[in-house]
N, C-alpha and C positions, 0 to 999 in steps of 0.2 A: 510345547515346554520340552526340555531337554533331557535325553534319555542317554545311556550309555550301554551297551548291551554288551557284556562280559559271553567272550567263545571261551567256553572248556571241552575238552578231550581228553582222553587218555593219550597220552604219545605214541605206547606202545601201540595202538592202531591203526595209527601214523604208519609207525615203521615198519609194519608186518603186511602193509599197502604195495600191490606192486608199482613201479616205475607210472603205466599207463591208468591204475585207481587216483593215484598222488596228482598226475595232469590232469584229471577228468576232473577231481572235485578244486584241484585250483581254477580252473576254465568255469564251473560254474560258480565258486565266491567271488570272481572277476567278475559274474555276465548278474549275480544279485548284486555287486555293490555300481556296479555300473547304473542300474536300474531303479537306484534308491537316489541315491546322486543324483540322479538323471530327472528324477519327481522334487528332488529339491527335500526328502527327508535325512539325506545323508551329509551333515555335517564335516565328518573325516572317518579315519581309522585306521588299522593297518592290520597284518598278520605279525607274528614276533616267532622271532627264534626260538627253536625248542629250550627247556629249562636248561639242560648241562651249561647252557650258555648264559647263567643269570648270576646275577653276582647282589646279593642283598645284604644295605648297610644299616645300621642301627646307631644311638650314639650314646651312651650310658656316663655317667659322671664325667660327660664333656669328653669322655672318648669314644674315636669311630672303631666301631669293630666292624669286619665286612666276613659274609658268611661268600663260599660259593653256592648258590643255586638258589632255588626259588626261597619263596618265607617257610614254607610251611610245603610237609607230606601228605601228598593227599590222589585222591584214585584218576581224578583230572585235574588237567594243566589248564593254565590257562593260556589262550593258541592267538590271541587278538581283543581287538574291539571294534567298534562304532559310534561313531555319536549321533544319534539321531537328535529330530527334532521333531515331536507327535505333539499332536491336540491336547492325546491325556491317553495314562495306560494304556487302555484299549488297542489303539492307533499301535502304540509300542510294539506290543503284544504280540501285531499281526502283523508288522515291523518284521519282529524277530523270530518270527515261526518262520520267516521264508528262506533266513539264513542258514546254511548248505550244512555244514555243521552240525545241529540241532539234530540230526538224525545220529555222530557217532557221539556226543553227549548232551549239553546242557550248554543253553542261553540263556546268561544273568540281567534281567533289566533292572538298572536305580535309578532315579532320577539324581539329577545336580541339583548339588546342592552352591548356588552362588552362597559366595561369600561375605557380608558386610563390608563399608568401605568404612 
């Protein structure tokens, strides 16, 4: 079964890191990603730019509404995602618990819903 692991953390924690702490965290994330890809569990994923680069699109009454920033104000911001292949939720939880930014924020695990044809 496919699961998306959404990585959330407070961006201010990242902004307050030293350059070396940031580089070390990125090195850990790369190592984790290499490991889960190598095991065949990771199908894809990416880190995201900070929320100040986001745009939100809505269509209301047939008209485009564009807003700078993310959809909602939250304590933690979406920082990236991993698309994982796991036998079940227990295995997905085990995989997600290894994602390094789980120490800084949270990892939301959601099963992928296949759309009917």
